[in-house]
C-alpha positions in Angstrom: 54.4 84.9 0.9 53.0 81.5 -0.2 52.1 78.8 2.3 53.4 75.3 1.5 50.9 72.4 2.1 52.2 69.8 5.0 53.9 66.9 3.6 52.4 63.6 4.8 52.1 60.0 3.6 48.5 60.7 2.5 46.5 58.1 0.3 48.8 55.9 -2.0 48.0 53.8 -4.8 48.5 50.1 -4.1 51.9 49.0 -5.4 51.5 45.2 -4.2 51.7 42.4 -6.5 50.1 39.2 -5.6 53.8 37.5 -5.8 55.3 40.4 -3.7 52.6 40.0 -1.2 52.9 36.0 -0.8 56.6 36.7 -0.8 56.6 39.0 2.1 53.8 36.9 4.0 56.2 33.9 3.9 59.2 35.6 4.7 57.4 37.3 7.9 56.5 33.7 9.2 60.0 32.2 8.4 61.5 35.1 10.6 60.0 34.1 13.9 59.8 30.1 13.6 58.9 29.8 17.3 55.9 32.2 16.9 54.9 30.7 13.5 55.1 26.9 15.4 53.0 28.0 18.3 50.2 29.6 15.8 50.3 26.4 13.7 50.1 24.2 16.7 47.2 26.3 18.3 45.4 25.6 15.2 46.2 22.4 14.8 45.4 21.5 18.7 42.1 23.1 17.9 41.0 20.8 15.0 42.6 17.7 16.8 40.3 18.0 19.5 37.2 19.5 18.0 36.8 16.6 15.3 37.3 13.6 17.7 35.2 15.3 20.2 32.1 15.9 17.9 32.7 12.6 16.7 32.5 10.9 19.9 29.6 13.0 20.9 27.5 12.0 17.7 28.4 8.3 18.4 27.3 8.5 22.0 24.0 10.1 20.7 23.7 7.3 17.8 24.5 4.4 20.4 21.9 5.9 23.1 18.8 5.9 20.4 20.2 2.6 19.1 20.1 1.3 22.6 16.9 2.7 23.5 15.0 2.5 20.4 16.4 -0.1 17.8 17.4 -2.5 20.4 14.5 -0.8 22.9 11.0 -0.2 22.9 10.7 1.1 19.4 10.2 4.7 18.0 6.5 4.6 18.7 4.7 2.6 21.6 1.2 1.5 20.9 -0.6 0.2 24.2 -3.9 -0.2 25.3 -6.0 2.8 26.6 -7.9 0.5 29.1 -7.3 -2.9 30.6 -4.1 -4.7 30.2 -4.0 -6.3 26.7 -4.1 -5.3 23.1 -6.5 -7.9 21.3 -5.9 -9.3 18.0 -2.4 -7.8 18.8 -0.8 -9.5 15.4 -3.6 -8.0 13.2 -2.8 -4.3 14.8 1.0 -5.0 14.4 0.3 -5.9 10.4 -1.7 -2.9 9.9 0.6 -0.4 11.6 3.6 -1.8 10.0 2.0 -0.5 6.5 2.2 3.1 7.6 4.9 4.4 5.6 8.1 5.2 7.4 7.4 2.2 9.6 10.0 -0.7 9.1 8.6 -3.1 11.4 5.8 -3.4 14.0 6.2 -6.1 16.7 3.7 -7.1 19.6 5.4 -7.9 23.1 3.5 -9.1 26.3 4.8 -8.4 29.9 4.1 -10.1 33.3 5.8 -9.6 36.6 7.9 -12.5 37.7 11.3 -13.4 39.8 13.7 -16.0 39.0 15.7 -18.1 41.7 19.4 -19.3 40.8 22.0 -20.7 43.2 19.8 -19.8 46.2 19.2 -16.3 45.2 15.9 -14.7 43.9 15.5 -11.5 42.0 12.3 -9.9 41.0 12.0 -7.9 37.3 9.3 -7.4 34.6 9.0 -10.4 32.2 8.8 -9.5 28.5 7.7 -12.3 25.8 9.0 -11.4 22.5 8.9 -12.6 19.0 12.3 -14.3 18.2 11.6 -14.0 14.4 11.2 -10.3 14.7 14.4 -8.1 13.5 14.3 -5.9 16.4 14.0 -6.8 19.9 13.8 -4.6 23.2 17.4 -5.9 24.2 21.1 -6.4 23.0 22.4 -9.9 23.1 25.7 -9.6 25.1 26.6 -13.2 25.2 24.9 -16.4 24.5 22.3 -17.5 21.9 19.0 -15.8 20.9 15.6 -17.5 21.5 14.3 -19.9 18.9 10.7 -19.7 18.0 8.7 -22.2 20.1 11.6 -22.2 22.6 9.4 -23.0 25.8 12.3 -23.5 28.4 15.0 -20.9 27.4 15.4 -17.4 28.7 17.4 -14.4 28.3 18.3 -12.9 31.4 19.6 -9.3 32.1 23.3 -9.1 32.9 22.9 -7.2 36.0 20.3 -10.0 37.4 22.7 -12.9 36.2 25.6 -10.8 38.5 23.4 -10.9 41.4 22.5 -14.5 40.9 25.7 -15.7 40.1 24.7 -17.5 37.1 25.4 -17.4 33.4 24.8 -18.8 30.0 24.0 -22.5 30.0 22.8 -22.6 33.8 19.3 -23.6 34.9 17.2 -21.3 37.0 13.6 -21.3 38.3 11.2 -18.6 37.0 7.9 -17.9 38.6 5.4 -15.7 36.5 2.5 -13.9 38.5 -0.8 -14.8 36.4 -3.2 -13.9 38.9 -3.3 -10.2 37.6 -4.3 -11.7 34.2 -7.7 -13.2 32.8 -6.6 -17.2 32.2 -8.1 -20.5 31.1 -6.5 -22.1 34.1 -7.4 -21.2 37.5 -5.9 -24.1 39.6 -2.4 -22.6 39.8 -2.7 -20.3 43.2 -2.0 -17.4 40.9 1.6 -17.9 39.6 3.3 -20.4 37.6 6.7 -22.2 38.3 8.9 -23.0 35.3 12.3 -24.4 34.8 14.1 -22.5 32.5 17.8 -22.7 30.8 19.5 -19.4 30.5 20.2 -19.1 26.4 21.8 -15.5 26.6 22.6 -12.3 28.6 21.4 -8.8 27.6 22.8 -5.7 28.5 22.0 -1.9 29.3 18.6 -0.9 29.1 17.6 -4.6 29.6 20.2 -5.4 32.2 17.3 -6.0 35.0 14.9 -7.7 32.7 14.3 -11.0 31.4 12.9 -12.5 28.1 10.9 -15.4 27.1 9.1 -16.3 23.9 5.9 -14.6 23.3 4.0 -18.0 22.4 5.2 -19.7 25.5 4.2 -16.3 27.9 0.6 -15.8 26.3 -0.3 -19.5 26.3 0.3 -19.6 30.1 -1.8 -16.3 30.5 -4.4 -17.7 28.5 -4.8 -15.4 25.4 -2.4 -16.3 22.3 -3.8 -13.0 20.6 -3.2 -10.8 23.1 -0.1 -7.8 23.7 0.9 -5.5 26.1 2.1 -3.1 23.5 2.9 -3.0 19.7 6.0 -1.5 18.9 6.9 0.6 16.0 10.3 0.9 14.6 11.0 3.7 12.1 13.4 4.4 9.2 14.8 7.7 11.0 14.1 8.1 14.6 13.5 11.8 14.3 10.1 10.8 12.1 8.7 9.2 15.4 6.0 12.2 15.8 4.7 12.0 12.2 4.5 8.3 12.7 2.8 8.5 15.7 0.0 10.7 14.5 -0.6 8.5 11.6 -0.7 5.6 14.1 -3.3 7.6 16.2 -5.7 8.2 13.2 -5.5 4.4 12.6 -6.1 3.3 15.9 -8.0 6.0 18.0 -9.2 3.6 20.7 -5.5 2.7 21.3 -3.0 4.7 23.4 0.0 6.0 20.8 3.0 7.5 22.0 6.4 8.7 20.5 9.6 8.2 22.1 9.9 12.0 22.4 6.3 11.9 24.6 6.9 8.6 26.1 10.6 9.0 27.5 11.2 12.5 28.9 14.8 11.2 30.0 15.7 9.9 26.3 14.4 13.1 25.2 16.6 15.1 27.4 19.5 13.3 27.2 19.6 13.5 23.4 19.1 17.5 23.6 22.1 17.6 26.2 24.3 15.8 23.7 23.6 18.3 21.1 24.2 21.2 23.4 27.1 19.8 24.8 28.3 19.4 21.1 27.4 23.0 20.3 29.1 24.3 23.5 32.4 22.2 22.7 32.5 23.5 19.2 32.5 27.1 20.2 35.2 26.2 22.9 37.3 25.0 20.5 36.8 28.1 18.1 38.0 30.7 21.0 40.7 28.2 22.0 42.4 28.7 18.5 41.0 32.4 18.1 42.3 34.0 21.2 46.0 32.7 21.0 46.4 33.1 17.6 45.5 36.8 17.7 47.7 37.4 20.5 50.7 35.8 18.9 49.6 37.7 15.4 49.6 41.1 17.5 53.1 40.3 19.2 54.4 39.4 15.8 53.0 42.8 14.4 54.7 44.7 17.4 58.1 43.2 16.9 58.1 44.2 13.2 57.1 47.9 13.4 60.4 49.0 11.9 60.3 46.7 9.1 56.5 48.1 8.3 57.9 51.6 8.6 60.1 50.6 6.1 57.7 49.3 3.7 55.5 52.3 4.2 58.4 54.6 3.2 59.0 52.5 0.2 55.5 53.3 -1.1 53.4 50.4 0.2 50.0 51.3 0.9 48.0 50.5 4.0 45.9 47.9 2.0 49.2 46.6 0.9 50.2 45.9 4.6 46.6 44.6 5.6 46.7 42.2 3.1 50.1 40.9 3.8 49.3 40.4 7.2 46.3 38.8 6.6 48.0 36.3 4.3 50.2 35.5 7.1 46.8 34.3 9.0 45.7 32.4 5.9 48.9 30.5 5.6 48.8 29.6 9.5 45.4 28.8 9.3 45.7 26.4 6.3 49.1 24.7 7.9 47.2 24.3 11.1 43.9 22.8 9.8 46.0 20.2 7.5 48.0 19.0 10.6 45.3 19.0 12.8 42.9 17.0 10.2 45.7 14.3 10.2 46.0 14.3 14.1 42.4 14.3 14.3 41.6 11.3 11.9 44.5 9.1 13.7 42.8 9.9 17.1 39.4 9.1 15.8 40.4 5.7 14.1 42.2 4.8 17.7 39.1 5.6 19.4 37.0 3.3 16.9 39.5 0.4 18.0 39.6 1.6 21.7 36.2 3.1 22.7 35.7 5.4 25.8 32.8 4.1 27.0 32.0 -0.1 27.0 29.5 -1.4 29.4 26.9 -4.1 29.4 26.9 -3.8 25.3 26.6 0.2 25.3 29.5 0.9 23.2 30.4 4.6 22.2 32.6 4.5 19.1 33.3 7.9 17.4 30.9 8.6 14.3 32.8 10.8 11.7 30.6 12.9 9.6 32.1 14.7 6.5 29.8 17.5 7.5 31.5 18.0 11.0 35.0 17.8 9.6 34.1 20.2 6.8 32.2 22.7 9.1 35.0 22.6 11.9 37.8 23.1 9.6 35.9 25.7 7.6 34.9 27.6 11.0 38.5 27.2 12.4 40.2 28.3 9.4 38.0 31.4 9.1 38.6 32.2 12.9 42.1 32.2 12.3 42.1 34.7 9.3 39.4 36.7 11.2 41.7 36.7 14.4 44.7 38.1 12.2 42.6 40.7 10.5 43.0 43.0 14.0 46.8 42.8 13.9 46.7 43.4 10.2 44.7 46.6 10.9 47.1 47.6 13.4 49.8 47.0 11.1 48.5 49.2 8.4 47.8 51.8 10.8 51.2 52.4 11.9 52.8 55.9 11.3 56.2 55.3 9.5 57.6 58.6 10.3 57.5 57.9 14.2 59.1 54.5 13.6 62.1 55.8 11.5 62.6 58.8 13.8 63.1 56.1 16.6 60.5 57.6 18.6 58.6 54.1 18.7 
């Protein structure tokens, strides 16, 4: 007696043409409009959240560095290693400005001071700056900048002005502590008193400081060539370390520090923003992948009878896998396009209505094409990857059990 081999589905050659696969994938999505809409919405929300979030974090980091470096104390700070002054500061500034990558080197001089207005007094660090320089250690919030040779004008920090209840155009009395500095004039009891007019208000990092022209301050201190520091501004903030190394070789007797070494707080803040950006990006990916995979899996379970019929008609496991994977690709593409439109509209709104605005520190989103492309590509890939497991499960369905009604 001859034994017959068992009959089973066995391996089949693929019968699915691309047009048929596209038809089946689209039909499967149309059969459940609610699930399809929810999956597209999940992808769109991921894109709509992640792109503005990344743009805001990039904008915050850019504004933080601009306020602290471009409108602050520069990318590289050169100070005296001994004593209070850099002698021949203008000469050093001219030499340091010739370092490749340095766009400006500006000398500044400092002194302890206090100001009195409307019966109130506040102490602070006074800086003498060069009005003609392109970069200053402050950002003007209101009023006018200092003019070259201005001897009775002062820029006051907004916090100091608020404490004194004064504003632009008001007259105040400035006292500068001179006793700590070697001077030509010795009959001033160690300090100078000067009537000043507030030309403007400055904010954020400079909110508790005040500024006068360097020519005025060095004349009162008795050395017109001196500076407390020379501030170097770079084309790119990330080049500060290499520029500091070049400046050390040029000025070995001076103390040279990049902003990364000189300001641990600023360095940590910049790194924290980058870390938050990475965490936000990862959460956005997970927020898309998990619900899409769950909805696709539920959709696969609801279509088991249809899968069994397709298998009985001769469709191979590869055919089914490709069909269900195409559904995930359609969902991802539609969600990315819809979410991209929402994200761009939200970014435009946030540019016009910043999420943070305080004393001249304004956080506006900075939209980078690299962020858009990376986010859209990653979420689309996540959607397809999330659909691979339901597609695999669909390909593994046993049609005989389905058709007999066991499952």
